[in-house]
C-alpha positions as CSV (number, residue, x, y, z in Angstrom):
1,M,-2.3,-5.8,-11.5
2,A,-3.7,-2.3,-11.2
3,V,-4.5,-1.0,-7.8
4,E,-7.9,-1.4,-6.7
5,Q,-10.4,-0.6,-3.6
6,C,-12.9,-2.6,-2.0
7,L,-16.0,-1.6,0.5
8,V,-15.5,-3.7,3.6
9,I,-18.4,-3.6,6.0
10,I,-18.2,-5.0,9.6
11,K,-21.7,-5.9,10.2
12,P,-23.8,-5.3,13.3
13,D,-23.4,-8.7,14.4
14,G,-19.3,-8.4,14.1
15,L,-19.8,-5.1,16.5
16,V,-22.1,-6.5,19.1
17,K,-19.4,-9.8,19.3
18,S,-16.6,-7.2,19.6
19,I,-14.7,-9.0,16.7
20,T,-14.3,-5.9,14.8
21,G,-10.4,-5.7,16.2
22,N,-10.0,-9.5,15.0
23,I,-11.2,-9.0,11.6
24,I,-9.3,-5.6,11.1
25,S,-6.1,-7.7,12.2
26,R,-7.0,-10.6,9.8
27,L,-7.6,-7.8,7.1
28,S,-3.8,-6.4,8.1
29,H,-1.8,-9.6,7.2
30,T,-2.7,-8.6,3.6
31,E,-0.7,-5.4,3.5
32,L,-4.0,-3.9,1.9
33,K,-4.0,0.1,3.5
34,I,-7.1,1.2,4.7
35,V,-8.1,4.7,3.1
36,G,-11.4,5.3,4.4
37,A,-13.2,4.5,7.7
38,K,-16.4,5.2,9.9
39,I,-19.0,3.9,11.8
40,V,-22.3,4.3,10.2
41,S,-25.9,4.2,11.5
42,V,-27.6,2.5,8.5
43,T,-30.7,4.2,7.1
44,K,-33.4,2.0,5.3
45,E,-32.3,3.8,2.0
46,L,-28.9,3.4,2.4
47,A,-29.2,-0.2,3.0
48,E,-32.0,-0.6,0.2
49,E,-29.8,1.2,-2.2
50,H,-26.7,-0.8,-1.0
51,Y,-28.7,-4.6,-1.7
52,Q,-30.8,-3.3,-4.5
53,H,-29.7,-6.4,-6.3
54,L,-31.5,-8.4,-3.8
55,K,-34.8,-6.7,-4.3
56,E,-36.7,-9.4,-6.1
57,E,-35.2,-12.1,-3.3
58,K,-38.1,-13.2,-0.9
59,F,-35.1,-12.5,2.1
60,F,-34.5,-8.9,1.2
61,N,-36.6,-7.3,3.9
62,E,-34.8,-9.8,6.7
63,V,-31.3,-8.8,5.2
64,I,-32.4,-5.0,5.3
65,K,-33.6,-5.4,9.0
66,Y,-30.1,-7.0,9.6
67,I,-27.8,-4.5,8.0
68,M,-29.8,-1.6,9.5
69,G,-29.2,-3.6,13.3
70,E,-32.7,-4.7,14.0
71,Y,-31.1,-7.9,15.4
72,H,-28.1,-6.7,17.4
73,T,-26.8,-2.9,17.2
74,K,-27.6,0.5,15.3
75,R,-24.4,0.4,13.7
76,V,-21.8,-0.7,11.2
77,L,-18.3,0.0,10.5
78,A,-17.3,0.6,7.0
79,L,-13.9,0.3,5.6
80,V,-12.3,1.3,2.1
81,Y,-9.5,-1.2,1.7
82,E,-6.9,-0.4,-1.2
83,G,-4.3,-2.4,-2.9
84,K,-3.1,-4.8,-5.8
85,N,-5.9,-7.4,-6.1
86,A,-8.0,-5.7,-3.0
87,I,-11.1,-7.4,-4.1
88,K,-9.9,-10.7,-4.4
89,I,-7.5,-10.8,-1.5
90,V,-10.4,-9.6,1.2
91,R,-13.2,-11.7,-0.4
92,D,-10.8,-14.7,0.0
93,K,-10.3,-13.8,3.8
94,A,-13.8,-13.0,4.3
95,G,-14.9,-16.5,3.1
96,A,-18.5,-17.6,1.3
97,T,-21.5,-15.6,2.2
98,N,-23.0,-18.6,3.6
99,P,-21.3,-18.8,6.8
100,E,-22.0,-23.1,7.1
101,E,-20.3,-23.0,3.4
102,A,-17.4,-20.8,4.2
103,H,-13.9,-22.2,4.8
104,P,-13.3,-22.6,8.9
105,E,-10.4,-20.4,8.8
106,S,-12.1,-17.5,7.0
107,I,-13.9,-14.8,8.9
108,R,-17.4,-15.9,7.9
109,G,-16.6,-19.4,9.0
110,Q,-14.6,-18.4,12.1
111,Y,-17.5,-16.1,13.3
112,G,-20.9,-16.2,11.2
113,R,-23.9,-18.3,11.5
114,I,-27.2,-18.6,10.0
115,N,-29.9,-17.3,12.5
116,S,-32.6,-19.9,13.1
117,K,-35.2,-17.4,13.5
118,T,-34.7,-15.4,10.6
119,G,-33.0,-17.4,7.9
120,V,-30.4,-14.9,7.7
121,F,-26.7,-15.4,7.1
122,E,-25.1,-13.3,10.0
123,N,-22.0,-13.2,8.2
124,V,-20.1,-10.4,9.9
125,I,-18.6,-9.2,7.2
126,H,-19.3,-7.3,3.5
127,A,-16.8,-7.3,0.7
128,S,-17.3,-6.1,-2.9
129,A,-17.9,-8.8,-5.3
130,D,-15.8,-6.7,-8.2
131,A,-14.6,-3.4,-9.1
132,A,-17.8,-2.0,-10.5
133,D,-19.5,-3.2,-7.2
134,A,-16.6,-1.5,-5.5
135,E,-16.9,1.8,-7.0
136,R,-20.6,1.8,-6.7
137,E,-20.7,1.0,-2.8
138,I,-17.5,3.2,-1.9
139,K,-19.5,6.1,-3.6
140,L,-22.5,4.9,-1.7
141,W,-21.1,5.1,1.8
142,F,-18.5,7.7,1.6
143,R,-18.0,11.1,0.3
144,P,-15.1,11.6,-1.4
145,D,-13.4,13.8,1.7
146,E,-13.8,10.9,3.7
147,I,-11.3,8.9,1.5
148,V,-7.4,9.8,2.6
149,H,-6.9,10.7,-1.5
150,T,-9.2,10.7,-4.5
151,I,-9.8,7.3,-5.9
152,Y,-12.5,8.4,-8.4
153,P,-13.0,11.6,-10.3
154,T,-14.9,14.2,-8.5
155,E,-16.0,17.7,-8.8
156,M,-16.6,21.0,-6.8
157,K,-20.1,22.0,-6.4
158,K,-21.3,25.2,-4.3
159,K,-24.4,24.5,-2.4
160,D,-26.2,26.4,0.1
161,I,-26.9,24.3,2.7
162,E,-26.7,24.3,6.6
163,T,-23.8,22.5,8.3
164,L,-23.5,21.0,11.5
165,F,-20.3,22.1,13.5
166,W,-18.9,21.1,16.9
167,K,-20.2,23.7,19.3
168,E,-17.5,25.9,21.0
């Protein structure tokens, strides 16, 4: 099997519960490599683009509020894992989307819950569903220079934009 990538997002409830290290430790046992990582404050535009496949669902607005951190904290940890069969391996560790249906030893089974007020699955982690989703999601969450090596084709473009630097 070829090397593949998987976007993993430790969601706001995972950060507020301080289980980031536990989740990364569980995924480290897979021998997959982290090739990108960053803390992100999720905008409404990013959330809606990420969850575009749920746009027609009645729970769409609650999912957007959840990933944007309206219930917990306004940040997530986005990671790109890479290795042979990465998507299946990460998804097996994550468990079923619904925390009540997830195996008790999976990440979602151990740390997730269904919020009784909103009905939202607070399942602490996102993992790309397949290779096409992984590519779309990684390109949405990361710029090419935020990944340790080139995983998808890139091109150099010159833009006259103002850039923020650290003050000396």
